[in-house]
KEMI-837820 format. One line per 2 residues: number of its first residue (from 1); for each residue x, y, z of N, C-alpha, C, O. Coordinates in nm, 2 decimals, m for minus. Layout:
REM residues N
NUM) X:Y:Z:X:Y:Z:X:Y:Z:X:Y:Z; ... $
***
This chain:
REM residues 122
1) 0.08:m0.12:0.00:0.00:0.00:0.00:0.09:0.13:0.00:0.06:0.22:m0.08; 0.19:0.13:0.08:0.28:0.24:0.09:0.36:0.26:m0.03:0.39:0.37:m0.08 $
3) 0.40:0.15:m0.10:0.47:0.15:m0.22:0.39:0.21:m0.33:0.44:0.29:m0.41; 0.26:0.17:m0.34:0.17:0.23:m0.44:0.15:0.38:m0.42:0.15:0.45:m0.52 $
5) 0.14:0.42:m0.30:0.13:0.57:m0.28:0.25:0.64:m0.32:0.24:0.75:m0.38; 0.37:0.58:m0.30:0.49:0.65:m0.34:0.50:0.65:m0.49:0.55:0.75:m0.55 $
7) 0.46:0.54:m0.56:0.47:0.54:m0.70:0.37:0.64:m0.76:0.40:0.71:m0.85; 0.25:0.65:m0.70:0.15:0.74:m0.75:0.19:0.88:m0.73:0.17:0.97:m0.82 $
9) 0.25:0.91:m0.62:0.30:1.05:m0.59:0.42:1.08:m0.68:0.42:1.19:m0.73; 0.50:0.99:m0.71:0.62:1.01:m0.80:0.57:1.04:m0.94:0.62:1.13:m1.01 $
11) 0.47:0.96:m0.99:0.42:0.98:m1.12:0.35:1.11:m1.14:0.35:1.18:m1.24; 0.27:1.15:m1.03:0.21:1.28:m1.03:0.31:1.39:m1.04:0.29:1.49:m1.12 $
13) 0.41:1.38:m0.97:0.52:1.49:m0.97:0.58:1.49:m1.10:0.61:1.60:m1.15; 0.61:1.38:m1.16:0.68:1.37:m1.29:0.59:1.43:m1.40:0.63:1.51:m1.48 $
15) 0.46:1.40:m1.39:0.36:1.45:m1.49:0.35:1.61:m1.47:0.34:1.68:m1.57; 0.35:1.65:m1.35:0.34:1.80:m1.33:0.46:1.87:m1.38:0.45:1.98:m1.44 $
17) 0.58:1.82:m1.36:0.70:1.88:m1.41:0.70:1.88:m1.56:0.75:1.97:m1.62; 0.66:1.76:m1.62:0.66:1.76:m1.77:0.57:1.86:m1.83:0.60:1.92:m1.93 $
19) 0.45:1.88:m1.77:0.35:1.98:m1.82:0.41:2.12:m1.80:0.39:2.20:m1.89; 0.47:2.15:m1.69:0.53:2.28:m1.67:0.65:2.30:m1.76:0.67:2.42:m1.80 $
21) 0.73:2.20:m1.79:0.85:2.22:m1.87:0.82:2.21:m2.02:0.91:2.24:m2.10; 0.70:2.17:m2.06:0.67:2.15:m2.20:0.70:2.27:m2.29:0.76:2.26:m2.39 $
23) 0.65:2.39:m2.25:0.68:2.51:m2.33:0.83:2.53:m2.35:0.88:2.58:m2.45; 0.91:2.50:m2.25:1.05:2.52:m2.25:1.12:2.42:m2.35:1.21:2.45:m2.43 $
25) 1.06:2.30:m2.35:1.12:2.19:m2.44:1.09:2.23:m2.58:1.18:2.21:m2.66; 0.97:2.27:m2.61:0.94:2.30:m2.75:0.99:2.44:m2.79:0.98:2.48:m2.91 $
27) 1.04:2.52:m2.70:1.09:2.65:m2.71:0.99:2.75:m2.77:1.03:2.85:m2.82; 0.87:2.72:m2.75:0.75:2.81:m2.78:0.77:2.88:m2.92:0.76:3.00:m2.92 $
29) 0.80:2.81:m3.02:0.82:2.87:m3.15:0.69:2.91:m3.21:0.59:2.85:m3.18; 0.70:3.02:m3.29:0.58:3.07:m3.35:0.53:2.98:m3.46:0.61:2.94:m3.54 $
31) 0.40:2.96:m3.46:0.34:2.87:m3.57:0.26:2.97:m3.66:0.18:3.04:m3.62; 0.30:2.96:m3.79:0.22:3.05:m3.89:0.08:3.00:m3.90:0.05:2.88:m3.91 $
33) m0.02:3.09:m3.89:m0.16:3.06:m3.90:m0.21:3.12:m4.04:m0.19:3.23:m4.07; m0.28:3.03:m4.11:m0.33:3.07:m4.24:m0.48:3.06:m4.23:m0.54:2.98:m4.15 $
35) m0.55:3.13:m4.32:m0.69:3.13:m4.32:m0.75:3.27:m4.33:m0.68:3.37:m4.34; m0.88:3.27:m4.32:m0.95:3.40:m4.32:m0.98:3.45:m4.18:m0.98:3.37:m4.08 $
37) m0.99:3.58:m4.17:m1.01:3.64:m4.04:m1.16:3.64:m4.01:m1.25:3.66:m4.10; m1.20:3.61:m3.89:m1.34:3.61:m3.85:m1.37:3.75:m3.80:m1.31:3.80:m3.71 $
39) m1.48:3.80:m3.86:m1.52:3.94:m3.83:m1.64:3.94:m3.74:m1.70:3.83:m3.71; m1.67:4.05:m3.69:m1.79:4.06:m3.60:m1.92:4.02:m3.67:m2.01:3.96:m3.61 $
41) m1.93:4.06:m3.80:m2.05:4.02:m3.88:m2.06:3.87:m3.89:m2.17:3.81:m3.88; m1.94:3.80:m3.90:m1.95:3.65:m3.90:m2.00:3.59:m3.77:m2.08:3.50:m3.77 $
43) m1.96:3.65:m3.66:m2.00:3.60:m3.53:m2.15:3.63:m3.51:m2.22:3.54:m3.47; m2.20:3.75:m3.55:m2.34:3.78:m3.54:m2.42:3.68:m3.63:m2.53:3.64:m3.59 $
45) m2.38:3.66:m3.75:m2.45:3.57:m3.84:m2.45:3.43:m3.78:m2.55:3.36:m3.79; m2.34:3.38:m3.73:m2.34:3.25:m3.67:m2.43:3.24:m3.55:m2.51:3.14:m3.54 $
47) m2.44:3.34:m3.46:m2.53:3.33:m3.35:m2.67:3.34:m3.40:m2.76:3.27:m3.35; m2.70:3.42:m3.50:m2.83:3.44:m3.55:m2.88:3.30:m3.61:m2.99:3.26:m3.59 $
49) m2.79:3.24:m3.69:m2.83:3.11:m3.75:m2.85:3.00:m3.64:m2.95:2.92:m3.66; m2.77:3.00:m3.54:m2.79:2.91:m3.43:m2.93:2.93:m3.36:m3.00:2.84:m3.33 $
51) m2.96:3.06:m3.34:m3.08:3.09:m3.27:m3.20:3.06:m3.36:m3.30:3.01:m3.31; m3.19:3.08:m3.49:m3.30:3.04:m3.58:m3.32:2.89:m3.58:m3.44:2.85:m3.59 $
53) m3.21:2.82:m3.57:m3.23:2.67:m3.57:m3.30:2.63:m3.44:m3.39:2.54:m3.45; m3.26:2.69:m3.33:m3.33:2.66:m3.20:m3.48:2.70:m3.20:m3.57:2.63:m3.15 $
55) m3.51:2.81:m3.27:m3.64:2.86:m3.28:m3.73:2.77:m3.36:m3.84:2.75:m3.34; m3.67:2.72:m3.47:m3.74:2.62:m3.56:m3.77:2.50:m3.48:m3.88:2.45:m3.49 $
57) m3.68:2.44:m3.40:m3.70:2.32:m3.32:m3.81:2.35:m3.22:m3.90:2.27:m3.20; m3.80:2.47:m3.16:m3.90:2.50:m3.06:m4.04:2.52:m3.12:m4.14:2.48:m3.06 $
59) m4.05:2.57:m3.24:m4.17:2.59:m3.31:m4.24:2.45:m3.34:m4.36:2.44:m3.33; m4.15:2.36:m3.39:m4.20:2.23:m3.41:m4.25:2.16:m3.28:m4.35:2.09:m3.29 $
61) m4.19:2.19:m3.17:m4.23:2.13:m3.05:m4.37:2.19:m3.01:m4.45:2.12:m2.95; m4.39:2.32:m3.03:m4.51:2.39:m3.00:m4.62:2.33:m3.09:m4.73:2.30:m3.03 $
63) m4.60:2.31:m3.21:m4.70:2.25:m3.30:m4.73:2.11:m3.25:m4.85:2.07:m3.25; m4.63:2.03:m3.22:m4.66:1.90:m3.17:m4.74:1.90:m3.04:m4.83:1.81:m3.02 $
65) m4.71:1.99:m2.95:m4.79:2.00:m2.83:m4.94:2.04:m2.85:m5.03:1.99:m2.78; m4.96:2.13:m2.95:m5.10:2.17:m2.98:m5.17:2.05:m3.04:m5.29:2.03:m3.01 $
67) m5.11:1.97:m3.13:m5.17:1.85:m3.18:m5.20:1.75:m3.07:m5.30:1.69:m3.07; m5.10:1.73:m2.98:m5.12:1.64:m2.87:m5.24:1.68:m2.78:m5.31:1.60:m2.74 $
69) m5.25:1.81:m2.75:m5.36:1.86:m2.67:m5.49:1.84:m2.74:m5.59:1.80:m2.68; m5.49:1.86:m2.87:m5.62:1.84:m2.94:m5.66:1.69:m2.94:m5.77:1.66:m2.93 $
71) m5.56:1.61:m2.96:m5.58:1.46:m2.95:m5.63:1.42:m2.82:m5.73:1.34:m2.81; m5.57:1.47:m2.71:m5.62:1.44:m2.57:m5.76:1.49:m2.55:m5.84:1.43:m2.48 $
73) m5.79:1.61:m2.60:m5.93:1.66:m2.59:m6.03:1.57:m2.66:m6.14:1.55:m2.61; m5.99:1.52:m2.78:m6.08:1.44:m2.86:m6.10:1.30:m2.79:m6.21:1.25:m2.80 $
75) m6.01:1.25:m2.72:m6.02:1.12:m2.66:m6.06:1.12:m2.51:m6.06:1.02:m2.45; m6.09:1.24:m2.46:m6.12:1.26:m2.32:m6.26:1.20:m2.29:m6.29:1.16:m2.18 $
77) m6.35:1.18:m2.39:m6.48:1.12:m2.38:m6.56:1.18:m2.26:m6.63:1.11:m2.19; m6.56:1.31:m2.25:m6.64:1.38:m2.15:m6.59:1.38:m2.01:m6.65:1.43:m1.92 $
79) m6.47:1.32:m1.99:m6.41:1.32:m1.86:m6.35:1.46:m1.83:m6.26:1.51:m1.90; m6.41:1.53:m1.73:m6.37:1.67:m1.71:m6.22:1.68:m1.67:m6.15:1.78:m1.70 $
81) m6.17:1.59:m1.59:m6.03:1.59:m1.55:m5.93:1.58:m1.67:m5.84:1.66:m1.68; m5.96:1.49:m1.75:m5.87:1.47:m1.87:m5.89:1.59:m1.97:m5.79:1.64:m2.02 $
83) m6.01:1.64:m1.98:m6.03:1.75:m2.07:m5.96:1.88:m2.02:m5.90:1.95:m2.09; m5.97:1.89:m1.88:m5.90:2.01:m1.82:m5.75:2.00:m1.84:m5.68:2.10:m1.86 $
85) m5.69:1.88:m1.82:m5.55:1.86:m1.84:m5.51:1.89:m1.99:m5.41:1.96:m2.01; m5.59:1.85:m2.08:m5.56:1.88:m2.22:m5.57:2.03:m2.25:m5.49:2.08:m2.33 $
87) m5.67:2.09:m2.18:m5.69:2.24:m2.20:m5.56:2.31:m2.15:m5.52:2.41:m2.21; m5.51:2.26:m2.03:m5.39:2.33:m1.98:m5.27:2.31:m2.07:m5.19:2.40:m2.09 $
89) m5.26:2.19:m2.13:m5.15:2.16:m2.23:m5.16:2.26:m2.34:m5.06:2.32:m2.39; m5.28:2.28:m2.39:m5.30:2.37:m2.51:m5.27:2.51:m2.47:m5.21:2.59:m2.54 $
91) m5.31:2.55:m2.34:m5.29:2.69:m2.30:m5.14:2.71:m2.29:m5.09:2.82:m2.33; m5.06:2.62:m2.23:m4.92:2.64:m2.21:m4.84:2.63:m2.35:m4.74:2.69:m2.36 $
93) m4.90:2.55:m2.44:m4.84:2.54:m2.57:m4.85:2.68:m2.65:m4.76:2.72:m2.71; m4.97:2.74:m2.63:m4.99:2.87:m2.69:m4.90:2.98:m2.62:m4.84:3.06:m2.69 $
95) m4.88:2.97:m2.49:m4.79:3.06:m2.42:m4.65:3.04:m2.48:m4.57:3.13:m2.50; m4.61:2.91:m2.50:m4.48:2.88:m2.55:m4.46:2.93:m2.69:m4.35:2.98:m2.73 $
97) m4.57:2.93:m2.77:m4.56:2.99:m2.91:m4.54:3.14:m2.90:m4.46:3.19:m2.98; m4.61:3.21:m2.81:m4.58:3.35:m2.80:m4.44:3.38:m2.76:m4.37:3.47:m2.81 $
99) m4.38:3.30:m2.67:m4.25:3.32:m2.62:m4.15:3.29:m2.73:m4.05:3.37:m2.75; m4.17:3.18:m2.81:m4.08:3.14:m2.92:m4.08:3.25:m3.02:m3.97:3.29:m3.07 $
101) m4.20:3.30:m3.06:m4.20:3.40:m3.17:m4.15:3.53:m3.12:m4.10:3.61:m3.20; m4.17:3.56:m2.99:m4.12:3.68:m2.93:m3.97:3.68:m2.93:m3.90:3.78:m2.96 $
103) m3.91:3.57:m2.90:m3.76:3.55:m2.90:m3.71:3.57:m3.05:m3.61:3.63:m3.07; m3.79:3.51:m3.14:m3.75:3.53:m3.28:m3.75:3.67:m3.32:m3.66:3.72:m3.40 $
105) m3.85:3.75:m3.28:m3.85:3.89:m3.31:m3.74:3.97:m3.25:m3.67:4.05:m3.31; m3.70:3.93:m3.12:m3.59:4.00:m3.05:m3.46:3.97:m3.12:m3.38:4.05:m3.14 $
107) m3.44:3.84:m3.15:m3.31:3.80:m3.22:m3.30:3.87:m3.35:m3.19:3.92:m3.39; m3.41:3.87:m3.43:m3.40:3.94:m3.56:m3.37:4.09:m3.55:m3.29:4.14:m3.62 $
109) m3.43:4.15:m3.45:m3.40:4.29:m3.43:m3.26:4.32:m3.38:m3.19:4.41:m3.44; m3.21:4.24:m3.29:m3.07:4.26:m3.24:m2.97:4.23:m3.35:m2.87:4.30:m3.36 $
111) m3.00:4.13:m3.43:m2.91:4.09:m3.54:m2.91:4.20:m3.64:m2.80:4.24:m3.70; m3.02:4.26:m3.67:m3.03:4.37:m3.77:m2.95:4.49:m3.72:m2.88:4.55:m3.80 $
113) m2.97:4.52:m3.60:m2.90:4.64:m3.54:m2.75:4.61:m3.54:m2.67:4.70:m3.57; m2.71:4.49:m3.50:m2.56:4.46:m3.49:m2.50:4.45:m3.63:m2.38:4.50:m3.64 $
115) m2.57:4.41:m3.73:m2.51:4.40:m3.86:m2.50:4.53:m3.93:m2.40:4.56:m4.00; m2.60:4.61:m3.92:m2.60:4.75:m3.98:m2.68:4.85:m3.90:m2.80:4.86:m3.91 $
117) m2.61:4.91:m3.80:m2.68:5.01:m3.72:m2.74:5.12:m3.79:m2.84:5.18:m3.74; m2.69:5.16:m3.90:m2.74:5.28:m3.98:m2.87:5.24:m4.04:m2.96:5.33:m4.06 $
119) m2.90:5.11:m4.07:m3.02:5.07:m4.13:m3.14:5.09:m4.04:m3.25:5.11:m4.09; m3.12:5.09:m3.91:m3.23:5.11:m3.81:m3.29:5.25:m3.82:m3.41:5.27:m3.81 $
121) m3.20:5.35:m3.84:m3.25:5.49:m3.85:m3.32:5.52:m3.97:m3.39:5.62:m3.98; m3.30:5.45:m4.08:m3.36:5.48:m4.21:m3.49:5.42:m4.23:m3.56:5.43:m4.33 $
***
């Protein structure tokens, strides 16, 4: 047991020294980087595209929940408890739709302002 602890401690110390000494060993030489420069417009476009993808998925989820609520209402067969649960699902799905489309409007507005601030004033 004591030998294992000594070996583990020794290997940890060696690994720590190796990690700390690595930049000295490679002498931190400069590596030429090739490619295009990423601009602010590229970042805004990337974020906007990612948000629109998430909004699309959320919109599909809202539509699925509305269909599910309608299905539950149709098969409730007059049971007030099941019908009330389906009604709540429909209510919250509609709330979700307002939130998703509101976020879409906000993202579109912010992206438009970030890409061309002069366009907002015209």
